[in-house]
Structure formats: C-alpha cells, structure tokens
C-alpha positions in Angstrom: 0.0 0.0 0.0 1.3 3.5 -0.8 0.1 7.0 -0.5 1.0 10.2 -2.4 2.4 12.9 -0.2 3.0 16.4 -1.4 6.2 17.8 0.1 7.5 21.3 0.5 11.2 21.6 1.0 13.0 24.5 2.6 16.5 25.3 4.0 18.1 23.7 0.9 17.0 20.2 2.0 16.2 17.3 -0.4 13.2 14.9 -0.1 13.5 12.1 2.4 14.1 8.7 0.9 13.7 5.0 1.9 17.1 3.5 2.5 16.2 0.1 1.2 13.2 -1.6 -0.5 12.2 -3.0 2.9 12.4 0.2 4.9 9.2 1.1 6.7 10.3 4.7 7.3 12.3 7.5 5.7 15.1 9.4 7.4 14.6 13.0 8.5 17.7 15.1 8.6 18.9 18.1 10.5 18.4 21.3 8.4 21.0 23.3 10.2 23.0 26.0 8.5 26.1 24.9 6.6 28.9 24.5 9.1 26.6 24.9 12.1 27.0 22.3 14.9 24.5 21.8 17.7 26.1 19.9 20.6 23.7 18.5 23.1 25.3 18.2 26.5 23.9 15.4 28.8 20.4 16.4 29.9 20.0 19.0 27.2 17.3 19.0 24.4 17.1 21.0 21.2 14.4 21.5 18.5 15.9 20.6 15.1 14.3 21.8 11.9 14.1 19.3 9.1 13.2 21.6 6.1 10.3 19.3 5.4 6.5 20.1 5.3 4.0 17.6 4.0 0.5 17.2 2.7 -0.8 13.6 2.6 -3.4 13.0 -0.1 -5.8 11.4 2.4 -7.1 12.6 5.8 -7.1 9.0 7.3 -3.3 8.9 7.4 -0.9 10.1 10.0 2.9 10.6 9.7 4.6 9.2 12.8 8.1 10.4 13.7 10.3 8.1 15.8 13.8 8.3 17.1 16.7 6.4 15.6 17.5 3.2 17.5 21.2 3.6 17.0 21.2 7.0 18.6 19.4 5.6 21.6 21.7 2.5 22.0 25.0 4.1 21.2 24.6 7.6 22.7 21.5 7.7 24.9 19.9 10.3 22.5 16.2 10.0 21.9 13.2 12.1 20.9 12.0 14.2 23.9 8.4 13.2 23.2 9.1 9.6 22.3 7.1 9.8 19.1 5.8 12.7 17.1 2.3 12.7 15.5 2.1 14.8 12.3 -1.7 15.2 11.7 -2.9 15.1 8.1 -3.9 18.8 8.2 -0.6 20.2 9.6 1.3 22.1 7.0 4.2 23.6 8.9 7.8 22.5 8.9 8.4 19.2 10.8 10.8 19.6 13.7 12.4 17.0 15.9 13.2 17.5 19.5 16.1 15.4 20.6 17.3 15.0 24.2 20.6 13.6 25.4 20.1 11.0 28.1 23.7 9.9 27.7 26.8 10.8 29.6 28.7 12.4 26.7 28.0 15.4 24.5 26.3 14.5 21.2 27.0 16.7 18.1 24.5 17.2 15.2 25.5 18.7 11.9 23.6 19.7 8.8 22.3 16.6 7.0 22.7 14.2 9.9 19.9 11.7 10.2 18.0 12.6 13.4 14.7 10.7 13.2 12.6 8.5 11.0 9.1 9.1 9.6 6.5 6.5 8.5 2.9 6.8 7.4 0.1 4.9 9.0 -3.7 4.6 8.6 -5.9 6.2 11.3 -9.3 5.2 12.5 -11.6 8.0 13.8 -13.4 7.1 17.0 -17.1 7.8 17.7 -17.4 8.0 21.5 -20.5 6.5 23.0 -21.1 7.4 26.7 -22.2 4.4 28.9 -22.7 3.8 32.6 -20.7 0.6 32.6 -18.1 -1.1 30.4 -18.2 -4.8 29.5 -16.3 -7.2 31.7 -13.0 -8.8 30.6 -10.7 -11.3 32.2 -8.1 -8.5 32.7 -10.5 -5.9 34.0 -9.0 -2.6 35.1 -5.6 -4.0 35.9 -2.7 -2.1 34.4 0.9 -1.1 34.8 2.3 -4.6 34.6 -0.8 -6.3 36.0 -0.6 -9.2 33.5 2.9 -10.1 34.7 6.0 -11.1 32.8 6.2 -14.2 30.6 
C-alpha cells in the first residue's frame, strides 16, 4: 500500500528517501545552516528543523516520527516526546526535539539523520457514553498487571 504525499522543502534540503526496499520509514535530517554544529550536553534538548513540510493526499493517514534506534543505543539520544504525530492537516515544517540522556556530548550537523518518519492509517473514533463497560478477564488491571512471561 502506498500514498501520495505532497512535500514542500526549505532550507536547501532534499526529499526524504527510503534507505532500502524493505524500509518502513524515511530518514529525517537536521536542516541546520552549513557549518553549524549543535552539541547536546547530557540532559539538554534541542528542537531541530528538518526543512520538510508535508500534505498527505488522504485525511485518514498520520505521519509518525520516531527516534533512531542507533542514537538511543550508542549515545542515549532519543526524541523528547518519544514519538511525534504529524496530523494530516498540519502544513508547517516538521521539527524533531532530541534529548541527550547519555553521559557524553552529542554533536549534530547539517544533513545528519536525526529521526525517521512513517505513514500509517488512522481510525476516527465515535465516543458512546455508557454507565458501565463490558467485563473482561483482565478488567481494570494495568501497569504490569498481566505479569512477565
């Protein structure tokens, strides 16, 4: 399944691409000025521009932005909000907020891959108020209630 997505590029950036035929997401890159370096010290966060704005052809699609697993494993750098939801009607530039949970400074330069973006279908909910919900085996248990296998 595929979807057409109109894209507006700024800051001299090029369109994101899939790295392989099996890639689920495209890489988003830092759209910093040429020669600019942003160094995140441990505990610091920064909002990086990507130079990418999108317009999916359908309303029932969301762009989901996630961190790069290698940054998390090797450097302790993740997205500050875990994932980003880019609604189908948002037309502004996509930004990525990174936070350094590691113990060493982490430098980002123009063109560095900082996150990944994938497109997913969305279901709209119709909320139906009730006095009681149906019973299940699990019930209201949460936060590890089902145990560890």
